[in-house]
C-alpha positions in Angstrom: -10.3 -27.7 -11.9 -7.4 -26.8 -14.3 -6.3 -23.1 -14.2 -7.5 -22.6 -17.8 -9.0 -24.4 -20.4 -9.3 -23.5 -24.4 -12.4 -24.5 -26.0 -12.2 -22.8 -29.7 -9.9 -21.5 -32.1 -7.7 -18.1 -31.6 -9.4 -14.9 -32.5 -12.9 -16.2 -31.8 -15.3 -15.9 -28.9 -14.2 -14.7 -25.5 -11.6 -15.0 -22.9 -13.1 -15.3 -19.4 -11.0 -14.6 -16.5 -12.6 -15.2 -13.0 -11.2 -14.6 -9.6 -11.5 -18.1 -8.1 -11.9 -16.4 -4.6 -14.6 -14.2 -5.3 -17.8 -14.6 -3.4 -19.8 -16.1 -6.2 -17.3 -18.8 -6.8 -17.0 -19.6 -3.1 -20.6 -19.9 -2.8 -21.5 -21.9 -6.1 -18.3 -23.9 -6.2 -15.9 -24.0 -9.4 -17.7 -27.0 -10.8 -21.1 -25.3 -10.9 -19.6 -22.1 -12.3 -17.9 -24.0 -15.2 -21.0 -26.0 -15.8 -23.0 -22.7 -16.0 -20.6 -21.3 -18.7 -20.4 -24.7 -20.6 -24.3 -24.7 -20.5 -24.5 -21.3 -22.0 -24.4 -20.3 -25.8 -21.4 -18.2 -25.2 -18.3 -19.1 -27.4 -15.3 -19.6 -25.2 -11.9 -19.4 -26.3 -10.2 -19.7 -22.7 -11.6 -20.1 -19.4 -9.2 -18.8 -16.7 -10.0 -19.5 -13.1 -7.2 -17.4 -11.3 -5.8 -17.1 -7.8 -6.2 -13.5 -6.6 -2.4 -13.1 -6.7 -2.3 -14.1 -10.3 -4.8 -12.0 -11.6 -2.7 -9.3 -12.8 -0.5 -11.6 -14.7 -3.5 -13.5 -16.3 -5.1 -10.0 -17.1 -1.9 -9.0 -19.0 -1.7 -12.3 -20.9 -5.2 -12.4 -22.0 -5.6 -8.7 -22.8 -2.9 -9.1 -25.4 -5.1 -11.8 -27.4 -7.5 -10.8 -30.0 -10.6 -12.4 -28.5 -13.1 -10.4 -26.5 -12.4 -10.3 -22.6 -15.0 -10.8 -19.8 -13.8 -10.5 -16.2 -15.6 -12.1 -13.2 -15.1 -10.8 -9.8 -16.3 -8.3 -7.2 -16.0 -4.5 -7.5 -12.3 -4.7 -6.5 -11.6 -7.1 -9.1 -13.3 -5.0 -11.7 -11.5 -1.8 -10.4 -7.9 -3.3 -10.7 -9.1 -4.5 -14.3 -10.0 -1.0 -15.2 -6.9 0.5 -13.9 -4.7 -1.8 -16.2 -7.0 -1.8 -19.4 -7.8 1.9 -19.4 -4.3 2.8 -20.1 -4.4 0.3 -23.1 -7.8 1.4 -24.1 -8.9 -2.3 -24.2 -12.6 -3.0 -23.7 -13.7 -5.6 -21.2 -17.1 -7.0 -20.2 -18.3 -7.7 -16.6 -19.9 -10.9 -15.2 -21.7 -10.4 -11.7 -19.3 -12.2 -9.2 -18.1 -11.1 -6.0 -19.9 -10.3 -2.7 -21.2 -7.2 -4.6 -20.8 -5.9 -8.2 -22.2 -2.4 -8.6 -21.0 -2.1 -12.2 -22.8 -5.2 -13.1 -26.0 -3.8 -11.6 -25.5 -0.7 -13.8 -25.2 -2.8 -16.8 -28.5 -4.7 -16.0 -26.5 -7.8 -15.6 -27.8 -9.4 -12.2 -27.0 -13.2 -12.4 -24.1 -15.2 -14.3 -26.8 -17.1 -16.5 -28.3 -14.0 -17.6 -25.0 -12.2 -18.2 -23.5 -15.0 -20.3 -26.6 -15.0 -22.5 -26.5 -11.3 -22.9 -23.0 -11.2 -24.2 -23.6 -14.3 -26.3 -26.2 -12.2 -28.2 -23.6 -9.6 -29.4 -21.4 -7.0 -28.0 -20.6 -3.4 -28.7 -18.1 -0.9 -27.1 -19.1 2.0 -24.9 -16.8 4.4 -22.7 -17.6 5.4 -19.1 -16.3 7.9 -16.6 -13.8 7.1 -13.9 -13.3 8.8 -10.5 -10.1 9.3 -8.7 -9.7 10.0 -5.0 -6.0 11.0 -4.2 -4.9 9.3 -7.4 -6.9 6.1 -6.8 -9.2 5.0 -9.3 -12.9 4.0 -8.5 -15.7 3.1 -11.1 -18.6 3.2 -8.7 -18.1 5.1 -5.5 -15.7 6.0 -2.8 -16.8 6.7 0.9 -15.6 7.6 4.3 -17.1 6.9 7.9 -19.4 4.0 8.3 -19.4 2.5 4.9 -15.6 1.4 5.0 -16.3 0.3 8.6 -19.0 -1.8 7.2 -16.9 -3.0 4.3 -14.4 -4.4 6.7 -17.3 -6.0 8.9 -18.7 -7.8 5.6 -15.4 -8.9 4.4 -14.7 -10.7 8.0 -18.2 -12.6 7.4 -18.1 -13.0 3.7 -18.9 -16.9 4.0 -21.9 -16.0 6.2 -25.3 -16.9 4.6 -26.6 -13.7 3.1 -30.0 -14.1 4.9 -28.3 -14.2 8.2 -25.6 -11.5 7.1 -28.3 -8.9 6.0 -29.7 -8.3 9.6 -26.3 -8.3 11.1 -25.1 -5.7 8.7 -28.2 -3.6 9.5 -27.5 -3.8 13.3 -23.9 -3.0 12.7 -24.4 0.0 10.5 -27.1 1.5 12.7 -24.9 1.3 15.7 -21.8 2.7 13.9 -24.0 5.7 12.6 -25.1 6.3 16.1 -21.7 6.2 17.6 -20.1 8.6 14.7 -23.0 10.9 14.2 -20.9 13.9 15.5 -18.1 13.1 12.9 -17.0 16.7 11.4 -16.3 16.9 7.6 -15.6 19.9 5.3 -16.6 19.6 1.8 -15.1 22.2 -0.8 -17.2 22.3 -4.1 -16.4 24.8 -6.7 -14.3 26.8 -4.2 -17.1 26.9 -1.7 -16.3 25.4 1.8 -19.3 23.7 3.7 -19.2 22.0 7.1 -21.2 19.0 8.2 -21.4 16.6 10.9 -22.2 13.3 9.4 -21.3 9.6 10.1 -20.9 8.8 6.4 -20.1 10.4 3.2 -20.4 8.5 -0.3 -19.0 10.2 -3.6 -20.2 8.3 -6.7 -19.2 8.6 -10.3 -22.4 10.3 -11.7 -25.6 10.5 -9.6 -27.6 7.6 -8.4 -31.1 7.0 -9.7 -34.2 6.8 -7.4 -35.5 3.4 -6.9 -38.1 1.7 -5.1 -38.7 -1.9 -3.7 -36.2 -4.5 -2.7 -34.1 -4.8 -5.9 -30.7 -5.2 -6.9 -30.7 -1.9 -8.8 -31.2 0.2 -5.4 -27.8 1.6 -6.3 -28.0 1.9 -10.1 -26.6 5.2 -11.5 -28.6 7.7 -14.0 -25.6 7.5 -16.3 -22.2 6.0 -16.7 -21.0 9.0 -18.5 -22.7 12.1 -17.3 -19.5 13.8 -16.5 -20.0 14.8 -13.0 -19.4 13.5 -9.4 -22.1 13.1 -6.8 -21.4 13.4 -3.0 -24.2 12.1 -0.6 -23.8 13.3 2.9 -25.5 11.1 5.5 -26.5 13.8 8.2 -28.8 11.6 10.4 -28.5 12.4 14.1 -31.0 10.2 16.0 -31.3 6.5 16.2 -34.8 6.6 14.4 -33.3 8.9 11.6 -30.4 6.2 11.1 -32.9 3.3 11.1 -35.2 5.3 8.7 -32.3 5.9 6.3 -31.1 2.3 6.4 -34.6 1.2 5.8 -34.9 3.2 2.8 -31.4 2.2 1.4 -32.8 -1.6 1.4 -36.3 -0.7 0.3 -36.0 2.1 -2.0 -36.3 6.0 -2.2 -33.3 6.5 -0.1 -32.5 9.7 -2.1 -35.6 11.2 -0.7 -34.6 10.8 3.0 -34.7 14.4 4.7 -31.4 13.8 6.1 -29.6 12.9 3.0 -27.7 15.9 1.2 -26.6 15.6 -2.5 -24.0 17.9 -4.1 -22.8 17.5 -7.5 -19.7 18.9 -9.1 -16.7 17.8 -11.4 -14.4 17.6 -8.4 -14.5 17.9 -4.5 -12.2 18.1 -1.7 -13.2 16.7 1.6 -11.5 17.1 4.9 -12.0 14.6 7.6 -11.2 15.0 11.4 -8.9 12.2 11.0 -5.5 12.5 9.5 -5.7 9.3 7.4 -9.2 8.2 7.5 -10.3 4.8 6.2 -11.7 5.2 2.5 -13.9 2.5 0.8 -13.0 2.4 -2.9 -15.3 0.1 -4.9 -15.4 -2.0 -1.7 -11.6 -2.0 -1.2 -10.6 -0.4 2.1 -7.3 1.8 2.7 -6.3 4.7 4.5 -5.6 7.8 2.5 -4.5 11.3 3.7 -6.9 14.0 4.4 -8.0 16.3 2.5 -9.3 13.8 0.1 -9.2 15.1 -3.6 -12.0 13.6 -5.7 -11.6 14.1 -9.4 -13.2 12.6 -12.8 -12.0 11.6 -15.9 -14.7 11.5 -18.5 -15.0 8.4 -20.9 -11.8 7.1 -19.4 -12.8 3.4 -19.3 -13.8 1.1 -22.3 -16.5 -1.4 -21.6 -17.6 -4.2 -23.7 -21.6 -4.2 -23.5 -24.0 -6.8 -24.5 -26.0 -5.6 -27.5 -29.4 -5.8 -25.7 -28.2 -4.0 -22.5 -28.5 -0.3 -22.4 -27.9 1.6 -19.1 -30.5 4.0 -18.1 
């Protein structure tokens, strides 16, 4: 397939920029992705299937054009997009590509076809909060402990069939939580220091909503502009407790687990027992120096929303 194709006149429709190495493209194949876009009613000015190393260049080029902009990729791609476009106050829409795309879930966009139809029906702009950990932006969540280890494990197996990967991930996470159940962390919230032993801590931009059932909305947030951070401390200690929490993470009501601690504040500091712990930032794993400083910038990112989709 050509790197990009133009379909209609400048100034009309949408420019669509897709990371061609995202999980959805690799699973569907580029011809199937292009066919889905062509079959939809969305007016396309340019469709650009980009190599990952060219995403920034293509983003800068397309962001200068007058058409509305849609981005297809996983959480990491969307994070990098927001980092650049927020500084220019340029709105962008999200297509659910990638191994995971939690922001698309927040917007109620669960499939490519549904998202294309939703954007074709009209758009509006809305701002959302952004979190930062040691200066690194995140739109959904950042985590330490088991979660970044699971991200590394998942990335190494991204071509594995999802029906095979799910039980493998379940067993890996359960074992990792067991081995790291005595990890020490200190959380500072509004000047108050609290000590915990926990294999995993997740900090989200605004609180998660309670859900039930095996759905793609198990990690949907209550609001995208609630003006707070939420820290979730996984304090499970026994193998039974690990399995119970993981079961609820899959099938719902994980927020009601008795070993889950939720704290909310506009900012946190977290000390790890490791000098430079692994941190998963919207799915991208990096090492950051402890203590980890979490801050919030309200209404920092400009989103292009389908008229019919309103986040709860």
